[in-house]
C-alpha positions in Angstrom: 43.3 217.6 143.9 46.3 216.2 142.2 49.0 218.0 140.6 48.7 216.8 136.9 45.7 217.1 134.5 45.5 214.2 131.8 43.9 215.1 128.5 42.9 212.3 125.9 43.1 213.7 122.3 41.1 211.5 120.3 42.2 212.7 116.9 46.2 212.4 117.5 46.3 209.4 119.5 48.0 210.9 122.4 47.9 212.0 126.1 48.7 215.7 127.0 49.8 215.8 130.5 49.3 219.4 132.2 50.9 220.6 135.0 48.2 222.3 137.2 51.0 224.4 138.9 52.1 226.4 135.8 49.1 225.3 133.4 51.4 224.1 130.8 51.8 220.8 128.8 54.8 219.0 130.5 54.3 215.8 128.5 52.7 214.1 125.6 52.5 210.3 125.2 51.8 208.3 122.6 49.1 205.7 123.7 46.3 203.8 121.2 43.8 205.0 118.6 41.2 207.5 119.8 42.1 207.6 123.5 38.7 208.3 125.5 38.5 207.5 129.1 41.0 207.9 131.9 41.2 206.2 135.1 43.4 205.7 138.0 43.8 202.6 139.2 42.6 201.9 142.8 46.3 201.7 144.5 47.1 205.2 142.8 50.3 203.5 141.0 48.7 203.3 137.4 46.9 205.3 134.8 44.4 203.2 132.6 43.4 204.8 129.1 40.6 203.4 126.9 41.6 203.6 123.1 38.2 203.6 121.7 39.6 203.6 118.1 41.2 199.9 118.5 41.2 197.2 120.9 43.6 198.0 123.6 44.0 199.5 127.3 46.9 201.6 127.8 48.9 201.7 131.0 51.0 204.5 132.3 53.2 204.6 135.4 51.7 207.4 137.4 55.2 208.4 139.0 56.8 209.1 135.7 54.0 208.5 132.8 55.9 205.9 131.1 54.1 203.4 129.1 54.0 200.1 131.3 52.1 198.0 128.3 49.0 197.9 126.3 46.2 195.4 127.3 44.1 194.0 124.3 40.6 193.8 125.2 37.6 193.6 122.8 36.8 196.2 120.0 36.2 199.9 120.8 37.0 200.2 124.4 35.0 203.0 125.7 34.7 203.5 129.7 36.9 201.5 132.4 35.8 201.5 136.2 37.3 199.4 138.9 35.1 197.2 141.4 35.3 197.2 145.1 37.7 194.2 144.6 40.1 196.2 142.5 39.5 194.7 139.1 39.0 197.1 136.1 35.6 196.7 134.1 36.1 197.8 130.6 33.0 198.3 128.1 33.8 197.4 124.5 31.4 199.6 122.4 32.1 197.7 119.4 31.6 194.3 120.7 29.1 192.8 122.7 31.2 192.4 125.5 33.3 193.5 128.7 37.0 192.8 129.5 37.5 192.2 133.1 41.6 193.2 134.1 43.5 192.0 136.9 45.5 195.6 137.5 48.5 193.4 139.4 49.4 191.5 136.2 47.9 193.7 133.7 45.9 190.7 132.3 42.1 190.1 131.1 41.2 187.5 133.3 37.5 187.1 131.5 35.6 188.2 128.7 32.0 188.5 129.1 29.0 189.0 126.6 26.6 191.3 127.7 24.8 192.8 124.9 25.2 195.2 121.9 27.4 198.3 122.5 27.8 198.4 126.3 28.8 201.7 127.2 28.8 202.5 130.9 29.5 200.3 134.0 28.2 201.4 137.7 28.8 199.2 140.9 27.0 198.8 143.8 29.6 197.2 146.2 27.2 196.0 149.1 25.5 193.7 146.5 28.5 192.8 144.3 26.9 193.8 141.3 27.7 195.9 138.1 25.0 197.5 136.4 26.2 198.0 132.5 23.9 200.1 130.0 23.4 198.3 126.6 23.4 201.1 124.3 22.1 198.9 121.4 19.2 197.8 123.2 16.4 198.7 125.6 18.1 197.0 128.9 20.8 197.3 131.5 22.7 194.3 131.9 23.4 193.2 135.8 26.7 191.7 136.5 27.2 189.6 139.6 31.1 190.8 139.8 32.3 187.6 142.3 31.2 184.9 139.4 31.3 187.6 136.6 28.3 186.2 135.1 25.3 188.2 134.1 22.3 187.4 136.2 19.6 189.8 135.1 18.7 192.3 132.6 16.8 195.4 133.5 14.4 196.6 130.9 14.6 200.5 130.1 14.5 202.9 127.5 16.0 202.6 124.0 19.7 203.4 123.8 20.4 203.3 127.6 23.7 205.5 128.1 24.6 206.7 131.6 23.4 205.8 135.2 23.7 207.1 138.7 22.7 204.8 141.8 21.6 206.6 145.0 23.8 206.3 148.1 21.5 203.6 149.6 21.6 201.6 146.4 17.9 201.6 146.3 17.3 203.6 142.9 19.3 203.8 139.7 18.7 206.3 137.1 19.3 205.8 133.5 19.4 208.1 130.6 18.1 206.6 127.5 19.5 208.5 124.6 17.0 207.0 121.8 14.0 207.4 123.3 14.4 210.8 125.1 13.5 209.6 128.5 15.1 208.6 132.1 14.1 205.3 133.8 13.5 205.1 137.4 14.9 201.7 138.3 14.2 199.9 141.9 17.2 197.9 142.4 15.4 195.6 145.0 13.2 194.3 142.1 15.6 195.1 139.2 12.4 197.1 137.8 11.6 200.4 136.1 8.9 201.8 138.2 8.7 205.2 136.5 9.6 206.8 133.1 10.4 210.5 132.9 10.2 212.1 129.6 13.0 214.7 129.4 14.7 216.3 126.3 16.3 215.2 123.2 19.2 212.6 123.1 19.7 212.8 127.0 23.6 211.9 127.7 24.8 212.6 131.5 22.9 212.3 134.8 24.3 213.3 137.9 23.0 213.7 141.2 23.4 216.9 143.4 25.5 217.3 146.4 22.4 216.8 149.0 21.0 214.1 146.7 17.6 216.0 146.4 17.9 216.4 142.6 19.4 214.9 139.5 20.8 217.1 136.4 20.3 215.6 132.8 22.1 217.1 129.6 19.8 216.7 126.6 22.5 216.6 124.1 20.1 216.7 121.0 18.6 220.0 122.3 19.3 223.1 124.1 18.0 222.5 127.7 18.9 220.6 130.6 16.2 218.7 132.9 15.9 218.6 136.6 14.4 215.4 138.5 13.3 215.9 141.8 14.3 212.6 143.7 11.9 212.9 146.3 9.0 212.3 143.8 10.8 211.7 140.9 9.2 214.1 138.9 10.9 216.6 136.2 10.6 219.6 138.0 12.3 222.3 136.0 13.7 222.6 132.3 16.5 224.9 132.0 17.2 226.4 128.5 21.3 226.9 128.4 22.1 226.3 124.6 23.0 224.2 121.7 24.0 220.7 122.5 24.7 220.4 126.5 27.1 217.8 126.8 28.9 217.3 130.2 28.5 218.9 133.5 30.1 219.6 136.9 28.6 220.9 139.9 30.4 223.2 142.5 31.4 222.2 145.5 28.6 224.0 147.6 25.9 222.6 145.0 24.8 226.0 144.1 26.2 226.1 140.7 26.0 223.8 137.4 28.5 224.1 134.6 27.3 222.7 131.3 29.7 222.3 128.2 27.8 223.6 125.2 29.2 221.4 122.2 27.7 223.6 119.4 27.8 227.0 121.4 31.6 227.7 122.1 30.9 228.1 125.6 30.1 226.6 129.4 26.7 227.6 130.6 26.9 228.5 134.2 23.4 227.9 135.7 22.4 229.2 139.5 20.4 226.6 140.9 18.3 228.7 143.2 17.1 231.3 140.7 18.0 229.1 137.6 19.7 232.2 136.1 22.2 231.4 133.3 25.4 232.9 132.6 28.3 232.0 130.0 31.9 231.3 129.9 33.1 231.8 126.5 35.6 228.9 125.5 37.0 227.3 122.2 35.0 225.2 119.5 33.2 222.1 120.5 33.7 222.3 124.3 33.3 218.5 125.4 34.4 218.0 129.1 34.7 220.2 132.2 36.3 219.9 135.4 36.5 221.9 138.4 39.7 222.0 140.2 41.8 223.9 142.8 38.9 223.4 145.5 36.4 224.6 142.9 38.4 227.9 142.0 39.3 226.9 138.4 37.5 225.1 135.8 39.0 223.4 132.7 37.3 222.7 129.7 38.3 220.6 126.6 37.6 222.2 123.3 37.5 219.2 120.8 37.0 221.7 117.9 40.2 223.9 119.0 42.3 221.5 120.1 43.0 223.2 123.4 41.9 223.4 126.8 40.4 226.4 128.5 41.0 227.4 131.8 38.6 229.9 133.7 38.3 231.5 137.2 35.0 230.4 138.7 34.8 233.6 140.8 34.3 235.8 137.6 33.8 233.4 134.9 36.7 234.7 132.7 38.9 232.4 130.6 42.9 233.4 131.8 44.7 230.7 130.1 44.2 228.8 126.8 46.5 225.5 126.4 47.1 223.8 123.0 47.0 220.3 123.3 46.6 217.6 121.0 43.9 217.0 118.1 40.2 216.7 119.2 40.8 216.6 123.1 38.1 214.8 124.7 38.2 213.7 128.5 40.2 215.0 131.1 41.2 213.6 134.5 43.2 215.0 137.3 45.7 212.9 139.5 
């Protein structure tokens, strides 16, 4: 775990930097409009921030948190991830494009048209491929990362949002927000082999520690769907509370932490019994991260302009940190 926590404040166009030793804000940095996703460069030297309300990615030097530059990309940069080769791939949600950044000189080396409202990018390095969810469609664009050209489209449900790929690179799971489904894709043939009905507006999907299950937050409802990966069936549906949004799993794989955007709490699911307990936090909790070897949880409260810090051993909030307006994503580096 790093020593600092970075919080993107979507409503104040700033990044709050919190010391994890003192749980206090030690610096506030102005970035671009509506900052969202935060990512560390592969060499650990720079922090990249997508400014979703504009068309830039802000770059900070990690050692002193000083702004280095703002890289002009497409409209509505939503997410950035780095390929095995070290290039940053930015999905431009309000364009039909991705921008590919060379982090050595902070330049966009290529802009690729991929489809309406690209949201998430996932890599499987051994195949030199990137899989990009096209939220304004019913397909995933497949990009060859050597040529940076679209080489295929995978038909899935409507409004694909987030993907997860199994460790062997055989199966991809896609949450399809507008069809209330999860697509199971065979990556050998780039075809959907199964469509699973889940809850309303599925958002996040994450594989369990042992890869035997996948968890899906159904943000338009009150449930989390659990998929058994051995046969790709929905094995359980757990009622957690209103608008489950993001999630984190404990290091031992026994607990699932789910932010309830309309519930002012984090639901904690005991996965062997499916018993649910709650951590009261602020208004509109959005992101959750488990840090300090899983002993502490950090939650952004978009409606309270705070970050709640709770102990996982007794599920008690022991610190509330005031940050900027509408804190969204968090990353520890």
